[in-house]
N, C-alpha and C positions, 0 to 999 in steps of 0.2 A: 953671839954670832948668828947672823941670819942664814937660813938654809938656802942652797942654790934653788933657783926656779926649776920646777919639775914639770916637764911638758911630755904628754903622752902622744903616741901615734896609734890610731885605731888599727889593730893588726888582724883584721879579718881577710884582707885582700889588698893587693896593690904594692906600691913602692915603699914599703915600710922601712927597710934597711936604709934606703937612700935618704928618707926624711930624718931618720934617727941620726945619721951622720951629719946632715946639714944643721940640725938643731944643736948637736954637740959643738959643731964649729961656731955656732952663734952664742955659745957660752952658757947653755943650760943643761941640766940633767935630762936626758931623753930616755923614755921607757916605752916598750910596746904595751898596748892595752887590749885585753880581750874580754874582761868581765866588768859588770856594772859596779861591783864594789871597789874597783880600782880607780873609778872616776873621782872619788872623794879626796884622794891624795894629790890631785893634779892642780897646777896653776894654769894650764892650758892644754889644748888637745888639737892634733892635726888629723884631718880626715883625708887620707891619700886618694890618689887616682885608682882606677880599677874599672869595674863594670857596675854602673849605678843600680841597676835592677837587682843584680846578684848581691851587691853590698847591702841594700835595704832588706832583702830577704834574710841574709845572714844576721844582720842586726836584730831582726825580729826573732829568728831562731835562737840566738844567744841571749834573748831577753834584754837587749841593749837599747832598743829603739826608744822606749818611754824614758828610761834614765838619761839618755842623750838629749831628748827633748827638754826634760826638766833641767838638766845641767845648762843647756843653752839659755833657757828662760831665767835661770838663777844667775847668769852673768859669767859663766866659765868661758874665757876666750877660746874661740875655735877658728881654725884655718882649714878651709876645704880646697883641694886642688883637683881639677877635672871632675871626676865622679863625686869628689867631696864637695865641689861647688853645687852640683845638682842636689846632693843630700841636704845642703843648707838652704836651698831655695824654697820659698813659699809656693811657687807655681812653676810647673814644667810643661814645655811644649815638646811633643814627640816622645813622651814617656809611655809606659804601659798603663793600662786601665787600673791595675792594682798597685802601682808603684807608690811607695810611701817615702816621705822625707822627714828629716828632723825639723826643718823649717827655721825661721827666725830672720832670714834675709828677705826683705820686701822687694823681690826681683822676679822677673820671668826669665827662665833659662831654657834655651832650646838645646835638647839633647842631640849629640852627634851633628851639630850644626855645620862643622867644617868638613863633614864627610866621614868615610870609613877609615879603617886602619891604613889602607894604601894611600889615603889622602893626607897622612900626617905630614907636617911641614914645620919649618922654623921661620920666625919673623922677628923683626925689631919692634919693640913697644915703646910708646910714650908713657912713662910712669911719673906722674906729677911729683910724688914725694922723693923720688931719687934724683931728679934734676938732670938725668941723662938716660939714654936708651937702655933697655934690658933686652938681651937676646933670648928669646923664648922658644920652647919646644912644644908643639901641639900634637897630641895623639888622640884621634877620635874625639876631638874636643867639642865641648858645648860653647855657646856664647850667650851673653846677656842681651835679651831683646827689649827689656824695659826695667826701669828702676823706680822705686818709690821715692817720696820727697826726703826721706831721712838717709838715703843711700848715697855714699860718696863713690864716684867713678874713679878708681885708682889707676887703671891702665887701659889704653886702647891700642889697636894695631896701627903701626906707623907706616908700614909699607905693604905693597902687593894688593891683590884683589879684595882682601878683607879690610883694607884701610878704614879706620874709624870704628870698627866693631869693638864693643865693650868686652874686655877679657879679664878684668879684675875689679872687684868692688869691696867696699867696707861699710858696715853698719854697726857702729859702736864697737862691741867686743868681738864681732864676727868679720872675718876676712876671707875672701874666696878668689881663686884664680882659675881660669879655664885651661891654663897651660901647666906644665910640669917643671917648676923651678928647682926641684930636687935632682934633676938629671943634667943640669947645665954646669955644675961646679961654681955657680955664682950664688952666694948665700944672702944677697941683699934683701930679697923678698922675705926669707925666713927671719932676717934681722928686724924687718918691719913688724912681723908678727910677735917676735920676742919683746919688742918695745910695747906692744899692746898688752902682752902678758905682764910685763913689768909694771906698767901703769895700773893695771887692774889689781895686782898684788899689793901695791903701795896705797 
C-alpha cells in the first residue's frame, strides 16, 4: 500500500492553519514544519504568506535557509504564496539590502507592489489551467515584473486597474502566487500544487 502524500507547511509565520486545512481538503497528509530534519519526510512544502523579510530572518535563525535552498535544488515541490512567492524568487525589487531568499524561480518579484495593508483587495484572475476565473484575495501583495524563459505564467489579473499583472507562476516543481488562495475557500490552486507533488512522487 502506498503512503499518502505528505506535504508540509513552513510554520514560522503566516497562514499556516489555513494552508493545512486546504491541503487536507486536497487529499494529502498536511503537517507543520519548523525544523530542517523534517524536510526529508516531505513530498512537498508550502511557504505561506507573512512578512518576507521577517520570514527570511526566521529561516536563517532556525538554520532552515540552506536546507530549504538545497531541498528546492533537489527537486522538492514547493508552493509559495505572497511572502512565499518572494522567498522563491531569484530577484526582488523593493526588498531590504540584506533580504535573503530560497530562490529557484527565475523571476523578478516586486515586494508590496499592490500597496500597503489598507490597499488589500479582491480580484478575478485568468488562470490558464483552470479554464475559468479564480476569485483571489491580495494582502500587501507582490507581483511578478519579469519571468525567465523556463517560467510559465499561470495567472494574471483579469479586472480592475491591475489588469494583466502576473500574479502566479510555475517553473518545474516550483509554484508561486502573489495572492492568498488559502483564505477563499476555493481549493483549486492547492489541487494544482498537489498534482505537481503527485507527479514528482511518481
